[in-house]
N, C-alpha and C positions, 0 to 999 in steps of 0.2 A: 531670951531677949539679942543676940547677936544678929537675928534675922531682923529685926527691928533696926538692929545699927545701919546695917548694909543700906535697907532701904531709904533711911535718912540719909545716908551719904551720896547714894545715887542720886534723891531727888536734889540734893542741895548742888549737885555738879550740873545737872539739867538744867537748874535753874541758872547757875552762873552763867553757863552757854548761852543760854535766853537772853540774860543782859547784856553779854560780850556782843551778842549778833545785834541786838538793838541799836547800842552805842556805836559799832560799826557802821549800820545800815543809816542812822542820823548822821553823821559825819560823813559818808559816801555821797548822800543825798543833798548835801548842804544845809540841814537842818538843826544842825548844833547851832546853840543859842551865842556861843563865844565869838563869832566871826562878825566882825564892822563890816561894812559895806558902804558904798556912796551910791547913789542912783547916776545914771545919765540916761537920755530918750534918743529916742530913733523912730525913724518912719518909713514903711516899708512898704514897696508896690506889692510885693506877693510876699507871705511868711508861710507858705507850704513848709507842713512838718514842723514848725516850732510853736511850742506852748509854754505856758508857765512852767517853769523849772529845769527849762533848755539849758544846758552848759555852754556857758561864753568861753572860749578858747582864746589866746594869745601865743603863737610860736606851736600851738598844740597842746598847749598846758591851761588847765581850766582855771580862770579867774573869777568867775563868778557864774549868774545865772540870771534867765529871763524871768522878772517878778511880776510883768502884768504885760498883757494883750487889749488892746482895744480897737474895736473899728471908726475910724473918723469920719463921721458921716457927711462931710463939707469936701473932702479930698479923694475920701474913698479909700483911704491908705490904711496900714495897721500900724497902727502906734504903740510902740513898746517902752517897758522901762527897764533897763538893764542895770542890774547891781553888781557892781565890781568891789572886789577886796579894796580893804582900805591899805594905802600904801602903793597899789598899782597905778602910776600916772600914766594917762595916755596923753599925747599930742594932740593938739586942737585941731590938727589938717588932717586924722588919721580916717579910714575907711571901716565902715561895718559891714560885712556879708555874710548871707545865709551861706553857708556850705555843708554838703554830705560827707558821710562817712565812707561812700559808695556806692557800689547798686544796691545792694540790698540794706547798707545800714541808714540810721536814721539821720537827720539835718541838726546842724549845731550853729553857732552865732560865732563866727572868725573876725577878731578885730586885726587891721592891718594898720600898724603904726606909721605915722608921719613923719617928718624931717624936722616939725616947728620946737623951737624952746620954751614955746607956750602949752600948758596942759588945761584939760577939760576939768572946769570947777564942779562939785556936786549940782546935781539938776538941769547942767547944760544939755543942747542938743547935737546928736553926731548929724551933720546934714549929708556926707556922703554915706551912702547906703546901696547897697545892691539886692534886691531880694533872691528868691529862690528861683534858682529853674527847674522846670518838669523835666524830668527825664523822658515822659511819656511823652509830650508834645515834642521835643528833639528827635525821636524815633519817627513820628508819624509825618514829621517836615524830610528825615528823611527817606521814608520809605515812599513818602508819595512825588519824592525829587522837587520839590517846592522849592529847595535854597542852592539848586546846580547852575542858575542863570540861565537857563534854556526859556 
């Protein structure tokens, strides 16, 4: 009988650990249902390394994520929808930049706040955008010497 009780206790502990891990993973990826967000739109020339679920950061702190990425067939730009946490007010002269975590890290979307006293409303479009910079193209320009003024 004690052998059966031990198996039940160990099974319960494993189940509790699995549930705790699932809750943590949901919160870490932003899938928890309790977070209220509002959308902003932005259009980029290059969105390399950014997709749905990519972090949006302000001063290095995650404040939202990318919820949609589509190609605009008229402008050939990547139109995105950015979901920001409710309560995070962004000045309406702010810029949004695709930034890299480093040579081996992934890309993320960085918000650079402006100084305007007015803020974006839900659904507004951020006009000042800077797309991803391809490290490979920069290295090729450096190696070929096409940027040295000769």
